[in-house]
C-alpha positions in Angstrom: 110.7 207.1 46.5 107.5 207.0 44.3 104.1 205.3 45.3 103.4 203.7 41.7 100.3 201.6 42.5 98.2 200.7 45.3 96.4 197.6 45.5 93.3 196.4 47.9 96.2 195.0 50.2 99.2 196.0 49.0 101.4 199.3 48.2 104.1 199.2 45.9 106.8 201.9 45.3 109.9 202.3 42.3 113.2 202.9 44.0 115.6 202.4 41.0 115.4 199.4 38.8 113.3 197.4 42.0 110.4 197.8 43.2 109.2 198.0 47.3 106.1 196.0 47.8 104.7 196.2 50.9 102.2 194.3 52.9 99.5 196.9 54.9 97.2 195.6 57.7 94.4 196.1 55.5 91.7 193.4 54.8 90.1 192.5 51.5 86.5 190.3 51.4 84.4 189.7 47.9 86.8 192.0 46.0 86.1 194.9 48.8 88.4 196.6 51.1 87.2 197.0 54.7 87.3 199.6 56.8 89.5 198.2 59.9 92.7 196.8 59.7 94.2 193.3 61.7 97.3 194.3 63.5 100.1 192.9 62.0 99.0 191.4 59.2 101.3 192.7 56.5 104.1 191.4 58.8 102.6 187.9 59.4 102.2 187.7 55.7 105.6 189.3 54.6 107.0 186.9 56.9 104.7 183.9 56.3 105.7 184.6 52.1 109.2 184.5 53.0 109.3 181.2 54.1 107.0 179.9 51.6 109.4 181.1 49.0 112.2 179.2 50.2 110.6 176.1 50.5 110.2 176.1 46.7 112.8 177.7 45.4 113.7 174.5 43.9 110.0 174.5 41.6 110.0 178.6 40.7 112.3 181.2 40.8 110.7 184.3 42.8 111.3 187.7 42.3 112.4 188.6 46.5 115.8 190.5 46.0 116.0 191.3 49.9 113.9 191.8 52.9 115.9 193.4 54.7 117.4 196.4 52.3 113.6 198.5 52.5 113.1 201.9 53.9 113.3 201.3 58.1 109.3 202.6 58.3 108.6 199.5 56.3 110.8 196.7 58.0 109.2 193.0 58.7 106.3 194.0 56.1 108.3 194.5 52.8 110.9 193.5 50.4 112.3 194.5 47.8 111.8 192.1 44.4 112.4 192.6 41.1 109.9 194.1 38.4 107.8 191.5 36.6 105.2 191.9 34.4 102.8 189.9 35.6 100.4 187.3 33.5 97.1 188.2 33.2 94.8 186.2 34.5 94.8 184.8 38.4 96.6 181.1 38.4 94.5 178.9 40.7 95.5 175.9 42.5 92.1 173.6 44.2 92.7 170.5 46.3 89.2 170.3 47.6 85.8 171.3 46.8 85.0 174.9 48.6 83.9 178.0 48.0 83.4 179.9 44.4 84.7 176.1 43.1 81.6 174.8 44.9 79.1 177.4 43.7 80.4 176.0 40.2 80.7 172.8 40.4 76.9 172.9 42.1 75.3 174.4 38.8 77.8 173.0 35.7 79.8 169.8 37.4 82.9 171.1 36.3 85.3 174.3 37.3 86.8 176.5 34.6 86.1 173.2 32.6 87.3 170.6 34.7 84.6 168.5 34.5 84.4 166.6 38.0 82.8 163.5 39.3 79.1 163.6 40.2 78.6 163.4 43.9 80.7 165.5 45.1 79.7 166.9 48.5 81.5 170.4 50.2 84.9 170.4 51.3 85.5 167.0 49.4 89.2 165.9 48.2 89.1 166.2 44.8 90.8 163.2 42.7 93.9 165.4 42.0 94.8 168.7 42.7 93.1 170.9 39.9 93.9 174.3 37.9 90.9 176.5 38.1 92.0 179.8 36.3 90.2 183.2 36.9 89.8 186.8 35.2 92.2 189.0 37.0 89.5 192.1 37.2 90.4 195.7 38.3 89.7 197.5 41.5 86.4 196.7 42.5 85.3 194.2 39.7 84.8 190.5 40.6 86.9 187.8 39.1 85.2 185.5 36.7 86.2 181.6 35.9 87.6 180.9 32.3 88.8 177.8 30.4 92.7 176.6 30.2 91.9 177.3 26.2 91.2 180.8 27.2 94.4 181.5 29.1 96.0 179.3 25.3 94.3 182.3 23.9 95.7 184.7 26.4 99.3 184.3 26.5 99.8 181.5 24.0 100.0 177.5 24.9 103.7 177.2 25.8 103.4 179.6 28.4 99.9 178.8 29.7 101.0 175.1 30.0 104.0 176.4 32.2 101.7 178.3 34.1 99.1 175.1 34.8 102.1 173.5 35.9 104.0 175.7 38.1 100.5 176.5 39.9 100.1 172.8 40.6 103.7 172.1 41.7 102.9 175.1 44.0 99.8 173.8 46.0 101.5 170.2 45.9 104.3 171.4 47.7 102.8 173.7 49.6 99.6 171.0 50.5 102.8 168.7 51.2 104.2 170.3 53.8 101.3 172.0 55.9 99.8 168.1 56.0 103.2 167.1 58.0 102.3 170.2 60.0 98.8 169.4 60.4 97.5 171.5 57.9 94.9 171.0 54.7 95.3 173.8 52.2 91.7 173.5 50.8 92.9 175.6 47.5 95.8 178.8 46.6 95.9 181.3 44.2 99.4 182.7 43.3 101.0 185.4 41.3 103.3 184.5 38.6 104.8 187.3 36.1 107.6 187.4 33.9 111.5 189.1 34.3 113.3 190.7 32.2 115.2 187.8 30.6 111.6 185.9 30.0 111.8 184.1 32.9 108.5 182.8 34.8 108.8 183.9 38.9 106.6 183.6 41.9 105.7 187.7 42.6 103.5 189.2 45.4 102.7 186.5 47.8 102.8 182.8 48.4 100.4 180.2 50.8 99.5 183.0 53.2 96.2 183.1 55.0 95.0 186.2 52.6 95.9 183.5 49.6 94.9 180.2 50.8 92.2 178.1 52.6 93.8 176.5 55.4 91.6 173.6 57.6 93.2 171.7 60.5 93.6 168.7 59.7 92.4 166.7 62.7 89.2 168.2 62.6 88.7 167.8 58.9 85.3 166.2 57.6 83.9 166.1 54.2 80.0 167.0 53.7 80.3 170.2 56.0 82.2 173.6 56.1 85.6 173.9 57.9 87.1 175.9 60.7 89.2 178.1 58.4 92.3 179.5 59.5 92.7 182.1 56.9 90.2 185.3 56.3 87.1 182.8 55.5 87.0 183.5 59.0 85.9 187.5 57.8 84.1 186.5 55.1 81.5 184.4 56.7 81.2 186.8 59.8 80.8 189.8 56.7 78.1 187.5 54.8 75.6 187.0 58.1 75.5 190.8 58.9 73.2 191.2 55.7 76.1 193.1 53.8 74.9 193.8 50.0 78.5 193.9 49.0 77.5 197.4 47.5 77.5 199.8 49.9 80.1 200.4 52.3 81.2 197.6 54.3 80.8 197.4 58.4 83.4 198.0 60.5 84.7 194.7 62.2 83.9 194.3 66.0 87.5 194.2 67.6 86.5 190.0 68.6 86.5 189.6 65.2 89.0 191.6 65.0 91.4 190.0 67.7 90.3 186.2 66.1 90.6 186.6 62.8 95.1 188.4 63.9 94.8 185.0 66.2 93.6 182.4 62.9 97.0 184.3 61.2 99.5 183.8 63.8 98.6 180.0 64.4 98.8 179.4 60.5 102.1 181.0 61.1 103.4 179.4 63.5 102.2 175.8 62.8 103.9 176.3 59.0 106.9 177.9 60.2 107.8 176.1 63.7 109.0 179.5 64.9 107.2 181.9 68.4 105.2 185.2 66.7 106.9 187.5 68.8 
């Protein structure tokens, strides 16, 4: 096989007409790959994505060909998948006001051109989920908010409508399933692409602790920061070190690595109902 791409947390190999997508244990925050891996992270994300692909199959097709027909050295953390022409925007849905969406709202009263009611506090539930696309920046650069009209300019009106529809449908289904298991999904980012026959499909990963913000429903309280069951925990820790986001990031202490792994496992077990072995 030939490695054709190495991203922040995934490696991509060509195998004939198929691709082998390998989830590593690397962790990135603020668009920078950290020097310390999280043990089992690649397997956890792969297993959770495969579970979600099954839950979403009636809403949108996905790129998965096989989760077992992969090289032995990648077993458990790779999938054989179809080649897709990925859409040139990041497709993000938000149901709660947090993270960069909160900061944008505080500055402008809107997110990605979607106006929101005045007076919303941190972690507030939005009147309805919103589509908040961003640019898809090269490795090492930062994504920027764009409007729906910007998406139309990139892919055309019909495809833009479909991207928004799929993104919101995936979020709504995910939020409904997770709520039944005691988890709130504040927001999520999905990857979409066109297959050779023009079908729009889910790619990469979906509704994982790397691509979503998960909060325990039992302790949810608007107006404050929520307990994070995702990589926000690492974002918060590293922000507290005073790192300037430019120089090489610090190593993660053992206790931060262990706590991060435990949160990823907790989300996997609560959502799927399976014990992580």
